[in-house]
N, C-alpha and C positions, 0 to 999 in steps of 0.2 A: 504494499500500500504506499502510495506517495506521501512524503512528509514535507512540511514547511519548517525550515530552520530559521530562527531569528538570531541576528548578531549585530554588532556595532559596525564592523567592517568586513567585507568579503574581498579577498585578493584572488583574482582569477589568473592562474598561471603561477607555478612554483619554481620558476627559474631563478636567476641571479637577482633580478630586480624585485621580484615578489618575495623571495626569501629574505633579502636585506630589509625590506619594508617591515616584514613580520618581526624580525629580530630587533629593529629599532623601536617598534611599538611595545614589544614585550619588555624592553629595558626602560623606556621613558614613559610609557602609558600602560602599566600592567593591569589597570582597572578595565581596559577595553576587552571586549569579546571579539577576537579576530579569527577568521577562518581563511584557510588557503585551499583553493580547489585546483588540483593538478591531475592531468590525465595519466602521467607516468607513475612508477612505483616509488620514486623518491624526489626530494627537493634537489634541484640543480642538474639532474641528468648526469651525463658522462662528459665532464668538462674540466679543463684546467684554465684558470684565469690568472694572468700575470699583470703586474702593474709597477710603475716607478713610485718610489716613496713620495715624490712631489706631486703625484696625481691626486692625492688625498690631503685635504686641508688638515692642519693640526687639530682643529676643533672637532673633526669627524673621525679621527683615528680610533676612538673608543669602539666604533661599530666594526671596523674591519680587522683590528689587531687580533681578536680571538680566532679569526678564520685563517690566518697565515700559517701555511705548512712549511714553506721554505723561504729563506731570505739571504741576500748577498749584499756586499758593500760596494761592488763595482761590476762592470760588465765589459765585454769586448765587442767590437764590430770589425768586419773584414770586407774590403772591396778590392778589386783588381789593382788599383793604384793608391790605396790608402787603408791603413788599419790603425786602430788605437784602443787603448783601455780607457774607459770613462769611469771616474769615481762618482757613483750615484747608487743609492739603495734601490734594490729591485726585489720584488716578492712574488710568490706564487701561492694560489689557493686551489685545493683540489675539491671537487664537488662533494665528495664524501664528507669533508669537514663541514661544509655548509649544511648538508642534510642532517648531520649529527647535532650541530648547534641549534638548528631550527626545531628539531624534535625535543631537544632538552629544554628549550625556552618556552615552547607553547604547551598548553595543557592537553590532556587526552581529548580527542575528538575535534581539535582545531585543525588538524591536517586531514584533508579529505583527498586522499590519494586514489589514483586509478579511477577517477570520476571524469566523465566527458561532459563538457558544457555545450549546450545547444545555443544559448544566447545570454547576453548580459545587458543590463540597463544601468542607470545611475544608482538604483537602489535594489535591484533584484538580479538573481542568477538562476537560470533554468537549466537543470541537468537532464541528460538523455534518458535517465530512468524514471523521470517524472517528479523527482524531488525538486524543491524550489527553496532558494535562500532569499530571505527578505532582510536587507541590511540598511542601516542608516546611510552607508556609503559603499560604493563598489570601485575598485581599481582593476582595470584590465591590463595585465602584463603578460599576455599569451604569445608574445613574439611580434614579428613584423606585421604591419598593415599592407596595404596595396602598394608594393614597391614600384609599380608601373607609373605612379605619380611622380617619381623621382628620377633624375638623371644619374645613373650609377655605373661605377666600375666595381670590381670585386677583389677582395683579399680572400683567397681560398687556400685550404691547407689540409694536410694529413699528418698527424703526429703520433708517435709511438713511444711509450715508456718501456725501456729495455732493462732487464736484469742481466748483469754481466757476470761472466765466470771469473774475471779478474778485474782489479781496480782500474779505472780509467785515469787519464792525465788532465782532465778539464778542470781548471782552477776556479772558474766563474762562468756565469752565463755568456754564451756567444749569441747575442741578441740578433745579429744579422751577419751571416756569412754569404756575401754576394759574389764570392770567387767561383761559385759553381756555374755550370753551363746555364745560359739564360734561355729559358723555354717558356712559351705561353705568357709572355709579358715579363715583368720584373720578378725574378726568382731568387730566393735566398733560403738558407737553412738556419734553423733556430735550435740551439742546444742548451739544455739546462741540466746541471749536475745535482741530482737530488741527494746522492750519497756516493760513497766511494765505488759502489758497484751498481748504481742506478742512474740512468741517463734518459732524459726525455729529448727526442729529436723530432723536429717538425719540418717538413718541406712546404714552403709557402710561395704563392704566386699572386702578384698584383696583375690580374687578368681582366680581359674584356667581358668574360662570361663567368657564371658561377659553376660551370660544369667541371667535375673532377675526373670523369671518364674512368671510374673505378669498376671492376667487374661486379656483376650481380649474380645472385644465386641462380644457378642453372645456366648462366651465360658464359661468355668467353673467359678464359683464365688470365688473359693479359692484364697486368696491373703495373703500368709504367711508373706511377708515383711510388708504389710500394717497392719497385725495383730500385729506384733512385735512392730511396731511404736506405735500403739494404746496402747499396754500393757506397753510400756516404759513410755508413757505420763501419763497413769493412775497411775503407780507406783510412779511417781514424785508428785502425788497429785494435778496435774494441771487440772482445770476444763475447758474443751474445749467448746467454744461457737460455732465455726465453723472453717473449714479449709479454709484458704485464697487462697492457691495455692499449687500445688504439682509439683515436677520435679523429673526426673530419668535419669540416664545415666550410661555409662561404659567408663572409662578412661583407656588407654593403660599404662601398667607398663613395661618398656623396660628391657629385660634381655640380649639382643644381637640383631644381625641381620645385614643385608647388607644395610648400609645407602644409597649408591649410587643407588642401585636398587630401594629403596624406593623413593628416589627423582625423578628418571626417571618415576616411575609409576604415579606420579601426573602431568605428562606433561613434556616431554623432551624439554629443552630450554626455559621454561616459569618460570619467577620468582614466588616463592611461599612463603607463610607466615603461621604462626600458626601451627596447627597440620599437614597440608599438607606439610610443610617444615621439619617435624620432630622436631619442636621446642616445646618440652614439657619436664617437669622434669621427668627423668626416673623412679623415685620412686613414686612420688605422681600423675603423669599424668597431673598435673596442667600446664596450658600454659600462665597464666597471666603475670608472670615476663618476659618471653621471648617475649610476645606480646608487652609489654611496651618497651623493648629494641629494638625490631624490628622497631616499629613505630618511635621512636626517632632517630634510625639509618637512616631510610629512609628520615626523615625530615631534617637531616644534609647533605644528599648526593646531590650533584649537577647534576650528570648524572643519570636521571631517564628514560632513553630510555629502550626499551625492553631488549636489550643486556646488558646494564649497570646494570639494576635491577637484571637480572638473575645472573650475575657474583657476584654482591653484596650479594644477598641472598643465593646463593649456597655456597659461601665462608663462610658467617656467620653461616649458619646451619651446614656445614661440620665441621667447627672448634668447634662449640658448641658440636656436637655429639662426636667428638674425645676427647674432654676434660672431658667427663662424663663417661668414662670407669669404674671408681671406683664405681659409683652408680649402674651400670648394674651388676657389680660383687656382690655387696650387694644384689641386687634383686634376683639374682640366689640363693644366700644362703637362702633368705627369702622364696622363692617358692620351692626350691628343696632339701634343706639340712635337712628338718624335716617334721613331720606330719603337715598337714594343720591346725588342731586345736591347734598346738603348736607354730604357727607363732607369736602370740602375745608376746612370751617371748623375741624375738629379739627386738621389739619395746619397751617393758618394760625396758630392759637393756639400750637401746639408750636414753631413757628419764631420766636416772640417770646422764647423762653427763652434762657438763657445758651448760647453756642456750645459751651463745654466740655461741657455737659449733653447737647447734641445729639450731639456726637462720641461720648460714652460710650454713648448710646442705640444708635447705629448699630454700635458695636463689640460690643454685647451685654453691656456692663459697667455698666448703670444701677445706681446706688447707692440705698439706702433714702431718703436725702435727695433725690436726683433724683426718685424715685417720688413723694414728697410734693409737690415742686414742680410736677410734671406734673399731679397731680390737684387741687391747691389752686387757689382762685380761681373765677371765674365760668366754669362749663363751657359749651362750645359746643353741647351737647346737653342735653335735659331730664334731671334727676336720675332721675325715675321710669323713663324709657326706658333710661337707663344701667344701672340696677339690674336691669331685666328682661333686658337683653342679657347681663349678667354671670352671671345665674342660668340662662341658656339651656342647652340640651342639650350633651352631650359635653364636660364640663369638662376 
């Protein structure tokens, strides 16, 4: 028999954004009755999230600190004509930790896992089994809306965590190794040393399409990305005992688009968070810094009614989108001002700049002086091509 569930706040989607909102409210508003509705069996799915220490404001670190599984004080980058070690803190969070923290913070019954949502409004959620949640407010964090309203490139990847038979020699994260063959756009390999015998290695592509061309069950056995990962690990001299886990994905890189149309596509009049709100870094596609800001903002807000939440989140997301036009302009240059296999030159030049500037860029806090420094000097693409790219469609 169908049931009606009453609560203060319903979070639809138990990914990173939804999980962080639940954790923030459990800490700052423990009096609230919060429910998370998630179609999968756990919070966070199968993911690894990494971020720079400067991505999160000091005032917000209380939320993210308990989730950190690995941390380093510096990282490396490698390009064909330039390599360096950068002193900056870098952290990684495993989805299992997020799941455990949310389960520990919320009371029994607050996590509604394995439940499929048919529809959500500002104050109600309808499930496919006939159950209904009536809430004072609803936040939809189920992932992307209609991405066709945006002008996009893609950062796509396949990552594997390896258990090694012998210790490796990687001292710190290798955030970008672009000395590899350039395929399907700007390609680099990403390496994280979790322990003396654990490595996470990811093959990443800044590509025009989100397609990974991985084999499907019952399909062809060819797996070029998997083969490249194996070749990279072998070239490093790392003796693999077994693969612990694998993940893959495609993150949007925003070149332009219609923000208001995108917002409406995720549900008009409904508060949204995470990718569904357009809250991701335009160049990296990463959503963790914005997800932390969102969760802390909601935890500070008194009016968490459906209407109040919608006004709060629409205003926050619209202001964030408007303030990131510079990044979208750079993305157009990256994707449209040169040949795909020459894109690495733009990043190679960028990583010659001051490390503090690099940190502000990834945190989405690039200053006017930073913008001038990024654009000044000999550009890695032709000026005429850059101008054509900036003037291209869907500003």
